[in-house]
DSSP file (Angstrom, degrees, kcal/mol; ACC not computed):
  #  RESIDUE AA STRUCTURE BP1 BP2  ACC     N-H-->O    O-->H-N    N-H-->O    O-->H-N    TCO  KAPPA ALPHA  PHI   PSI    X-CA   Y-CA   Z-CA
    1    1 A M              0   0    0      0, 0.0   118,-1.9     0, 0.0    33,-0.1   0.000 360.0 360.0 360.0 131.9  -35.7  -66.8  150.2
    2    2 A K  E     -A  118   0A   0     31,-0.3    33,-2.7   116,-0.2     2,-0.3  -0.318 360.0-175.4 -64.7 150.3  -37.7  -63.5  149.9
    3    3 A A  E     -Ab 117  35A   0    114,-2.3   114,-2.3    31,-0.2     2,-0.4  -0.963  13.1-154.3-141.5 156.7  -36.6  -60.5  152.0
    4    4 A L  E     -Ab 116  36A   0     31,-2.2    33,-2.1    -2,-0.3     2,-0.4  -0.982  17.7-129.2-138.2 129.8  -38.0  -57.1  152.6
    5    5 A S  E     - b   0  37A   0    110,-0.6     2,-0.4   108,-0.6    33,-0.2  -0.605  28.6-179.8 -81.9 129.9  -36.0  -54.0  153.8
    6    6 A I  E     - b   0  38A   0     31,-3.1    33,-2.1    -2,-0.4     5,-0.1  -0.990  29.2-115.1-133.4 136.7  -37.6  -52.2  156.7
    7    7 A R     >  -     0   0    0     -2,-0.4     4,-1.7    31,-0.2     3,-0.4  -0.335  49.9 -80.6 -69.7 153.6  -36.2  -49.0  158.3
    8    8 A Q  T  4 S+     0   0    0     33,-0.4    35,-0.2     1,-0.3    42,-0.1  -0.671 108.2  27.8 -84.4 147.7  -35.0  -49.3  161.9
    9    9 A P  T  > S+     0   0    0      0, 0.0     4,-1.9     0, 0.0    -1,-0.3  -0.980 118.8  61.3 -95.9   9.6  -36.1  -49.3  164.6
   10   10 A W  H  > S+     0   0    0     -3,-0.4     4,-2.3     1,-0.2    -2,-0.2   0.912 103.0  53.5 -57.3 -45.1  -39.4  -50.7  163.0
   11   11 A A  H  X S+     0   0    0     -4,-1.7     4,-2.4     1,-0.2     5,-0.3   0.939 107.5  49.9 -55.2 -48.3  -37.5  -53.8  161.8
   12   12 A W  H  > S+     0   0    0      1,-0.2     4,-1.6     2,-0.2    -1,-0.2   0.881 108.7  52.7 -61.9 -38.5  -36.2  -54.6  165.2
   13   13 A M  H  <>S+     0   0    0     -4,-1.9     5,-2.5     2,-0.2     6,-1.1   0.899 109.6  50.5 -63.8 -40.6  -39.8  -54.2  166.7
   14   14 A I  H ><5S+     0   0    0     -4,-2.3     3,-2.0     4,-0.2    -2,-0.2   0.970 112.6  42.6 -62.9 -56.3  -41.1  -56.7  164.1
   15   15 A V  H 3<5S+     0   0    0     -4,-2.4    -1,-0.2     1,-0.3    -2,-0.2   0.803 112.1  54.7 -62.5 -29.4  -38.5  -59.5  164.7
   16   16 A N  T 3<5S-     0   0    0     -4,-1.6    -1,-0.3    -5,-0.3    -2,-0.2   0.435 119.1-109.3 -90.7   3.2  -38.7  -59.1  168.4
   17   17 A G  T < 5S+     0   0    0     -3,-2.0    -3,-0.2    -4,-0.2    -2,-0.1   0.549  89.5 105.6  93.4   4.5  -42.6  -59.6  168.4
   18   18 A W  S   <S+     0   0    0     -5,-2.5     2,-0.5    -6,-0.2    -4,-0.2   0.899  71.9  52.1 -88.4 -39.3  -43.7  -56.0  169.2
   19   19 A K        -     0   0    0     -6,-1.1    -2,-0.2    -9,-0.2    -1,-0.2  -0.871  55.4-179.7-109.0 126.5  -45.0  -54.8  165.9
   20   20 A D        +     0   0    0     -2,-0.5    79,-2.5     1,-0.1     2,-0.4   0.411  65.0  52.8-107.0   1.6  -47.5  -57.0  164.1
   21   21 A I  E     -C   98   0A   0     77,-0.2     2,-0.5    75,-0.0    77,-0.2  -0.985  59.7-154.6-145.1 129.1  -48.1  -54.9  160.9
   22   22 A E  E     -C   97   0A   0     75,-1.9    75,-2.6    -2,-0.4     2,-0.4  -0.892  24.0-141.2 -99.5 124.3  -45.7  -53.4  158.3
   23   23 A N  E     +C   96   0A   0     -2,-0.5     2,-0.3    73,-0.2    73,-0.2  -0.664  27.9 167.5 -90.8 141.5  -47.3  -50.3  156.6
   24   24 A R  E     -C   95   0A   0     71,-3.0    71,-2.4    -2,-0.4    70,-0.4  -0.957  44.5-131.6-146.2 163.3  -46.7  -49.8  152.9
   25   25 A D  S    S+     0   0    0     -2,-0.3    71,-0.1    69,-0.2    -1,-0.1   0.420  94.2  56.7 -93.5  -3.6  -48.1  -47.6  150.1
   26   26 A W  S    S-     0   0    0     69,-0.1    69,-0.1     0, 0.0     2,-0.0  -0.969  78.9-127.3-135.5 143.1  -48.5  -50.8  147.9
   27   27 A P        -     0   0    0      0, 0.0     2,-0.3     0, 0.0    -2,-0.1  -0.279  20.7-155.1 -82.1 170.8  -50.3  -54.1  148.3
   28   28 A T        -     0   0    0      2,-0.1    54,-0.2     1,-0.1     0, 0.0  -0.995  23.0-158.3-146.3 148.8  -48.8  -57.5  147.9
   29   29 A H        +     0   0    0     -2,-0.3    -1,-0.1    52,-0.1     2,-0.0   0.383  62.7 118.9 -99.3  -4.5  -50.1  -61.1  147.0
   30   30 A F        +     0   0    0     51,-0.0     2,-0.3     2,-0.0    -2,-0.1  -0.352  39.7 177.0 -66.8 142.5  -47.0  -62.6  148.7
   31   31 A R        +     0   0    0      2,-0.1     2,-0.2    50,-0.0    49,-0.2  -0.975  34.9  51.8-144.2 144.3  -47.7  -64.9  151.7
   32   32 A G  E    S- D   0  79A   0     47,-2.1    47,-2.8    -2,-0.3     2,-0.3  -0.719  88.8 -31.1 127.3-173.9  -45.3  -66.8  153.8
   33   33 A R  E     + D   0  78A   0     45,-0.3     2,-0.3    -2,-0.2   -31,-0.3  -0.562  56.9 174.0 -81.4 139.4  -42.1  -66.3  155.7
   34   34 A F  E     - D   0  77A   0     43,-2.7    43,-2.2    -2,-0.3   -31,-0.2  -0.967  33.3-100.3-138.9 157.2  -39.6  -63.7  154.6
   35   35 A L  E     -bD   3  76A   0    -33,-2.7   -31,-2.2    -2,-0.3     2,-0.8  -0.541  28.8-133.7 -78.0 143.4  -36.3  -62.3  155.9
   36   36 A V  E     -bD   4  75A   0     39,-3.1    38,-2.9    -2,-0.2    39,-1.0  -0.874  20.6-164.1 -98.1 114.0  -36.4  -58.9  157.6
   37   37 A H  E     -bD   5  73A   0    -33,-2.1   -31,-3.1    -2,-0.8     2,-0.7  -0.885  13.6-138.2 -97.6 125.6  -33.7  -56.8  156.2
   38   38 A A  E     -bD   6  72A   0     34,-3.0    33,-2.0    -2,-0.5    34,-1.3  -0.780  26.5-122.6 -80.0 113.6  -32.8  -53.7  158.3
   39   39 A S        -     0   0    0    -33,-2.1   -31,-0.3    -2,-0.7    32,-0.3  -0.148  14.8-122.7 -62.0 151.8  -32.2  -50.8  156.0
   40   40 A K  S    S+     0   0    0     30,-0.3     2,-0.3    31,-0.1    -1,-0.1   0.903  88.5  73.8 -68.5 -41.7  -28.8  -49.2  156.3
   41   41 A G        +     0   0    0     29,-0.0   -33,-0.4     2,-0.0     2,-0.3  -0.603  50.0 169.0 -86.8 140.9  -30.2  -45.7  157.0
   42   42 A M        -     0   0    0     -2,-0.3     2,-0.2   -35,-0.1    28,-0.0  -0.859  20.2-149.3-145.7 103.4  -31.7  -44.6  160.2
   43   43 A A     >  -     0   0    0     -2,-0.3     4,-2.3   -35,-0.2     5,-0.2  -0.478  17.6-133.4 -70.4 137.7  -32.5  -40.9  161.0
   44   44 A R  H  > S+     0   0    0      1,-0.2     4,-2.6     2,-0.2     5,-0.2   0.903 107.2  51.5 -54.0 -46.7  -32.3  -39.9  164.5
   45   45 A E  H  > S+     0   0    0      1,-0.2     4,-2.6     2,-0.2    -1,-0.2   0.881 109.9  48.8 -63.9 -37.8  -35.6  -38.1  164.3
   46   46 A E  H  > S+     0   0    0      2,-0.2     4,-2.0     1,-0.2    -1,-0.2   0.883 112.5  50.2 -65.3 -40.5  -37.3  -41.2  162.9
   47   47 A Y  H  X S+     0   0    0     -4,-2.3     4,-2.5     2,-0.2     5,-0.2   0.908 111.6  48.2 -68.3 -41.8  -35.7  -43.4  165.7
   48   48 A D  H  X S+     0   0    0     -4,-2.6     4,-2.4     1,-0.2     5,-0.3   0.947 110.4  50.2 -71.2 -45.7  -36.9  -41.0  168.4
   49   49 A D  H  X S+     0   0    0     -4,-2.6     4,-1.7    -5,-0.2    -1,-0.2   0.906 113.3  46.9 -57.8 -37.4  -40.4  -40.9  167.0
   50   50 A A  H  X S+     0   0    0     -4,-2.0     4,-3.0     1,-0.2    -2,-0.2   0.910 109.8  53.1 -65.4 -41.1  -40.5  -44.7  167.0
   51   51 A A  H  X S+     0   0    0     -4,-2.5     4,-1.7     1,-0.2    -2,-0.2   0.852 109.3  47.9 -66.7 -35.8  -39.1  -45.0  170.4
   52   52 A Q  H  X S+     0   0    0     -4,-2.4     4,-2.4    -5,-0.2    -1,-0.2   0.903 112.3  50.6 -71.4 -39.8  -41.9  -42.6  171.8
   53   53 A L  H  X S+     0   0    0     -4,-1.7     4,-3.6    -5,-0.3     5,-0.4   0.944 110.6  48.9 -62.0 -46.5  -44.5  -44.7  169.9
   54   54 A A  H  X>S+     0   0    0     -4,-3.0     4,-2.7     1,-0.2     6,-1.0   0.904 110.7  50.7 -63.4 -37.6  -43.2  -47.9  171.4
   55   55 A L  H  X5S+     0   0    0     -4,-1.7     4,-1.1     4,-0.2    -1,-0.2   0.923 116.1  42.5 -61.5 -47.0  -43.2  -46.4  174.8
   56   56 A H  H  <5S+     0   0    0     -4,-2.4    -2,-0.2     2,-0.2    -1,-0.2   0.903 124.3  32.4 -71.5 -39.9  -46.8  -45.3  174.4
   57   57 A I  H  <5S+     0   0    0     -4,-3.6    -2,-0.2    -5,-0.2    -3,-0.2   0.913 136.2  21.2 -88.3 -39.0  -48.2  -48.4  172.7
   58   58 A M  H  <5S-     0   0    0     -4,-2.7    -3,-0.2    -5,-0.4    -2,-0.2   0.540  89.3-130.4-109.0  -7.6  -46.1  -51.2  174.4
   59   59 A Q  S  <<S+     0   0    0     -4,-1.1     2,-0.3    -5,-0.6    -4,-0.2   0.847  72.6 117.6  53.7  32.1  -44.9  -49.4  177.6
   60   60 A Q        -     0   0    0     -6,-1.0     2,-0.4    -9,-0.1    -1,-0.2  -0.927  63.5-125.8-128.2 152.7  -41.5  -50.7  176.6
   61   61 A R        -     0   0    0     -2,-0.3     3,-0.1    -3,-0.1    -9,-0.1  -0.802  18.8-144.5 -95.7 140.5  -38.0  -49.2  175.6
   62   62 A I        -     0   0    0     -2,-0.4     3,-0.1     1,-0.2   -11,-0.0  -0.554  39.3 -75.4 -90.8 160.8  -36.3  -50.1  172.5
   63   63 A P        -     0   0    0      0, 0.0    -1,-0.2     0, 0.0     5,-0.1  -0.115  63.1 -86.2 -47.3 157.4  -32.5  -50.4  172.2
   64   64 A A    >>  -     0   0    0      1,-0.1     3,-1.9    -3,-0.1     4,-0.9  -0.234  42.1-101.4 -63.0 157.5  -30.5  -47.2  172.2
   65   65 A F  G >4 S+     0   0    0      1,-0.3     3,-0.7     2,-0.2    -1,-0.1   0.882 121.3  44.3 -50.9 -47.8  -29.9  -45.5  168.8
   66   66 A G  G 34 S+     0   0    0      1,-0.2    -1,-0.3     3,-0.0    -2,-0.1   0.395 105.6  63.2 -83.8   4.5  -26.4  -46.7  168.5
   67   67 A E  G <4 S+     0   0    0     -3,-1.9     2,-0.4     2,-0.1    -1,-0.2   0.594  78.0  96.4-102.5 -15.9  -27.2  -50.3  169.5
   68   68 A I  S << S-     0   0    0     -4,-0.9     2,-0.2    -3,-0.7   -60,-0.1  -0.676  73.9-125.5 -84.3 132.1  -29.5  -51.2  166.7
   69   69 A E        -     0   0    0     -2,-0.4     2,-0.3   -60,-0.0     3,-0.2  -0.448  29.7-174.8 -73.4 133.9  -28.0  -53.1  163.7
   70   70 A C        +     0   0    0     -2,-0.2   -30,-0.3     1,-0.1   -31,-0.2  -0.957  52.7  39.4-130.3 157.4  -28.5  -51.7  160.2
   71   71 A G  S    S+     0   0    0    -33,-2.0    39,-2.2    -2,-0.3     2,-0.3   0.770  99.8  55.9  77.9  37.8  -27.7  -52.8  156.8
   72   72 A G  E    S-DE  38 109A   0    -34,-1.3   -34,-3.0    37,-0.3     2,-0.3  -0.992  91.0 -62.2-173.0 175.9  -28.4  -56.5  157.0
   73   73 A I  E     +DE  37 108A   0     35,-2.6    35,-1.6    -2,-0.3   -36,-0.2  -0.581  43.3 167.5 -74.8 128.7  -30.7  -59.4  157.7
   74   74 A I  E     -     0   0A   0    -38,-2.9    31,-2.4    -2,-0.3     2,-0.3   0.456  59.7 -36.0-122.8  -4.5  -31.8  -59.4  161.4
   75   75 A G  E     -DE  36 104A   0    -39,-1.0   -39,-3.1    29,-0.3    -1,-0.3  -0.988  54.9-109.5 174.8-169.4  -34.7  -62.0  161.5
   76   76 A S  E     -DE  35 103A   0     27,-2.4    27,-2.4    -2,-0.3     2,-0.3  -0.978  23.3-175.8-149.6 160.3  -37.6  -63.4  159.6
   77   77 A V  E     -D   34   0A   0    -43,-2.2   -43,-2.7    -2,-0.3     2,-0.5  -0.976  29.3-108.3-155.4 158.2  -41.4  -63.3  160.0
   78   78 A E  E     -DE  33 100A   0     22,-2.6    22,-2.1    -2,-0.3     2,-0.6  -0.846  22.3-146.8 -96.7 126.5  -44.5  -64.8  158.4
   79   79 A L  E     +DE  32  99A   0    -47,-2.8   -47,-2.1    -2,-0.5    20,-0.2  -0.851  22.1 174.8 -90.4 111.4  -46.7  -62.5  156.2
   80   80 A V  E     -     0   0A   0     18,-2.4     2,-0.3    -2,-0.6    19,-0.2   0.777  57.5 -15.4 -88.1 -35.5  -50.4  -63.7  156.7
   81   81 A V  E     - E   0  98A   0     17,-1.0    17,-3.4     2,-0.0     2,-0.5  -0.962  54.1-123.3-173.9 152.0  -52.4  -61.3  154.9
   82   82 A C  E     - E   0  97A   0     -2,-0.3     2,-0.3    15,-0.2    15,-0.2  -0.921  38.1-174.2-105.0 123.3  -52.4  -57.7  153.3
   83   83 A V  E     - E   0  96A   0     13,-3.3    13,-3.1    -2,-0.5     3,-0.1  -0.818  34.7-154.4-125.2 162.0  -55.1  -55.4  154.7
   84   84 A T  S    S+     0   0    0     -2,-0.3     2,-0.3     1,-0.2    -1,-0.1   0.387  89.6  23.7-107.5  -1.8  -56.5  -51.8  154.1
   85   85 A A        +     0   0    0     11,-0.1     2,-0.3     7,-0.0    -1,-0.2  -0.967  65.9 165.4-158.6 154.0  -57.8  -51.5  157.6
   86   86 A S        -     0   0    0     -2,-0.3     5,-0.1     2,-0.1    -3,-0.0  -0.965  39.7-131.9-167.9 153.2  -56.9  -53.0  161.1
   87   87 A D  S    S+     0   0    0     -2,-0.3    -1,-0.0     3,-0.0     0, 0.0   0.538  70.2 119.0 -86.3  -8.9  -57.4  -52.5  164.7
   88   88 A S    >   -     0   0    0      1,-0.2     3,-2.3     2,-0.1    -2,-0.1  -0.375  69.0-133.6 -61.5 131.1  -53.8  -52.9  165.5
   89   89 A P  T 3  S+     0   0    0      0, 0.0    -1,-0.2     0, 0.0   -70,-0.0   0.673 105.2  61.2 -60.7 -14.9  -52.2  -49.7  167.1
   90   90 A W  T 3  S+     0   0    0    -33,-0.0     2,-0.6   -68,-0.0   -67,-0.1   0.523  79.1 101.0 -89.7  -2.9  -49.4  -50.1  164.6
   91   91 A F    <   +     0   0    0     -3,-2.3    -5,-0.1     1,-0.1     5,-0.1  -0.726  29.2 131.6 -87.3 120.9  -51.6  -49.7  161.4
   92   92 A F        +     0   0    0     -2,-0.6     2,-0.2     3,-0.1    -1,-0.1   0.008  49.2  86.3-152.6  34.1  -51.3  -46.2  160.0
   93   93 A G  S    S-     0   0    0      1,-0.1     3,-0.1   -71,-0.0   -68,-0.1  -0.628  86.0-101.4-125.7-172.9  -50.7  -46.8  156.3
   94   94 A R  S    S+     0   0    0    -70,-0.4     2,-0.4     1,-0.3   -69,-0.2   0.908 110.2  17.0 -68.4 -46.7  -52.5  -47.4  153.0
   95   95 A Y  E    S-C   24   0A   0    -71,-2.4   -71,-3.0   -69,-0.1     2,-0.5  -0.974  70.7-155.5-130.2 141.4  -51.8  -51.1  153.3
   96   96 A G  E     -CE  23  83A   0    -13,-3.1   -13,-3.3    -2,-0.4     2,-0.8  -0.977  11.1-146.3-122.7 132.9  -50.7  -53.2  156.1
   97   97 A F  E     -CE  22  82A   0    -75,-2.6   -75,-1.9    -2,-0.5     2,-0.3  -0.844  24.4-144.7 -88.2 108.6  -48.7  -56.6  155.9
   98   98 A V  E     -CE  21  81A   0    -17,-3.4   -18,-2.4    -2,-0.8   -17,-1.0  -0.642  25.6-168.8 -81.3 131.9  -50.2  -58.5  158.9
   99   99 A M  E     + E   0  79A   0    -79,-2.5     2,-0.3    -2,-0.3   -20,-0.2  -0.902  16.0 171.9-127.8 147.0  -47.3  -60.6  160.4
  100  100 A R  E     + E   0  78A   0    -22,-2.1   -22,-2.6    -2,-0.3   -83,-0.0  -0.940  53.3  40.6-141.7 173.7  -46.8  -63.5  162.9
  101  101 A A  E     -     0   0A   0     -2,-0.3    -1,-0.2   -24,-0.2     2,-0.1   0.937  68.3-165.5  60.3  53.5  -44.3  -65.8  164.2
  102  102 A P  E     -     0   0A   0      0, 0.0     2,-0.4     0, 0.0   -25,-0.2  -0.412   5.9-168.9 -68.6 147.6  -41.3  -63.5  164.3
  103  103 A E  E     - E   0  76A   0    -27,-2.4   -27,-2.4    -2,-0.1     2,-0.4  -0.994  16.9-138.1-137.9 133.8  -37.7  -64.9  164.8
  104  104 A V  E     - E   0  75A   0     -2,-0.4   -29,-0.3   -29,-0.2   -30,-0.0  -0.757  25.4-168.5 -84.5 132.2  -34.5  -63.1  165.5
  105  105 A L  E     -     0   0A   0    -31,-2.4     3,-0.1    -2,-0.4    20,-0.1  -0.903  34.9 -84.1-119.9 157.6  -31.6  -64.3  163.5
  106  106 A P  E     -     0   0A   0      0, 0.0    18,-0.1     0, 0.0   -31,-0.1  -0.252  62.2 -93.9 -53.3 140.7  -27.8  -63.6  163.8
  107  107 A F  E     -     0   0A   0    -33,-0.1   -33,-0.2   -35,-0.1    -3,-0.0  -0.369  44.9-174.9 -57.6 133.2  -27.0  -60.2  162.0
  108  108 A R  E     - E   0  73A   0    -35,-1.6   -35,-2.6    -3,-0.1    -1,-0.0  -0.913  25.2-127.2-137.4 112.3  -25.9  -60.8  158.5
  109  109 A P  E     + E   0  72A   0      0, 0.0     2,-0.3     0, 0.0   -37,-0.3  -0.267  44.8 156.2 -58.4 132.0  -24.7  -57.7  156.5
  110  110 A Y        -     0   0    0    -39,-2.2     2,-0.4   -72,-0.2    -2,-0.1  -0.968  44.0-112.9-156.5 143.1  -26.6  -57.6  153.1
  111  111 A Q        -     0   0    0     -2,-0.3   -72,-0.1     1,-0.1   -39,-0.0  -0.644  36.9-137.8 -77.2 129.0  -27.5  -54.9  150.7
  112  112 A G        -     0   0    0     -2,-0.4     2,-0.3   -74,-0.1    -1,-0.1  -0.217  16.2-164.3 -82.2 176.6  -31.2  -54.1  150.6
  113  113 A Q        -     0   0    0      2,-0.2  -108,-0.6     4,-0.1     2,-0.2  -0.893  31.9 -86.0-150.2 172.9  -33.5  -53.4  147.7
  114  114 A L  S    S-     0   0    0     -2,-0.3     0, 0.0  -110,-0.1     0, 0.0  -0.590  91.4  -2.7 -84.5 147.2  -36.9  -51.9  147.1
  115  115 A G  S    S-     0   0    0     -2,-0.2  -110,-0.6  -110,-0.2     2,-0.3  -0.101 118.8 -26.8  68.3-170.6  -39.9  -54.3  147.4
  116  116 A F  E    S-A    4   0A   0   -112,-0.1     2,-0.3  -114,-0.1  -112,-0.2  -0.633  74.4-178.1 -75.4 139.8  -39.6  -58.0  148.2
  117  117 A F  E     -A    3   0A   0   -114,-2.3  -114,-2.3    -2,-0.3     2,-0.2  -0.965  28.8-106.0-138.3 152.7  -36.2  -59.2  146.8
  118  118 A E  E     -A    2   0A   0     -2,-0.3     2,-0.5  -116,-0.2  -116,-0.2  -0.535  24.9-147.0 -72.9 139.6  -34.5  -62.6  146.7
  119  119 A V        -     0   0    0   -118,-1.9     4,-0.1    -2,-0.2    -9,-0.0  -0.955  10.0-169.3-110.9 131.3  -31.7  -63.2  149.1
  120  120 A A        +     0   0    0     -2,-0.5    -1,-0.1     2,-0.1    -2,-0.0   0.843  58.8  82.7 -93.5 -38.3  -29.0  -65.5  147.6
  121  121 A L  S    S-     0   0    0      1,-0.1     2,-0.1  -120,-0.1    -2,-0.1  -0.354  87.9-103.2 -75.9 146.7  -26.9  -66.3  150.7
  122  122 A P        -     0   0    0      0, 0.0     2,-0.5     0, 0.0    -1,-0.1  -0.418  33.2-164.8 -67.1 133.0  -27.8  -69.0  153.3
  123  123 A V    >   -     0   0    0     -2,-0.1     3,-1.5    -4,-0.1     2,-0.1  -0.980  22.7-123.4-120.6 119.9  -29.2  -67.5  156.4
  124  124 A A  T 3  S+     0   0    0     -2,-0.5     0, 0.0     1,-0.2     0, 0.0  -0.393  92.9  17.8 -69.1 138.4  -29.3  -69.9  159.4
  125  125 A G  T 3         0   0    0    -20,-0.1    -1,-0.2     1,-0.1   -49,-0.1   0.384 360.0 360.0  89.1  -3.6  -32.7  -70.5  160.9
  126  126 A A    <         0   0    0     -3,-1.5    -2,-0.1   -51,-0.0    -1,-0.1   0.433 360.0 360.0 -95.4 360.0  -34.7  -69.1  157.9
């Protein structure tokens, strides 16, 4: 199954149904369900910026910095279209991967890669 590495806390927001677009500098023709891999690195400044944005857009708080899992598979989501414009408050990139039907999965440590990549290990619920 394909997976995509996404930095935290954005990955958490996606699998929990808060963020409906993943911003990228490159387009994709891929459509369908993929695993969300939470990147290993998470800078405090990036976390704080994302937490402020989540509070502004969703009026919700995200888990604390030390509580968000990094470096593994955390869920799955369906990519339905790649766009260059959107009314979503989460769109602020060159390309947006519009997603639906997020699902949280039990954390599975896994090394990420750039772009979409194949995951060899079985992941429950995916």
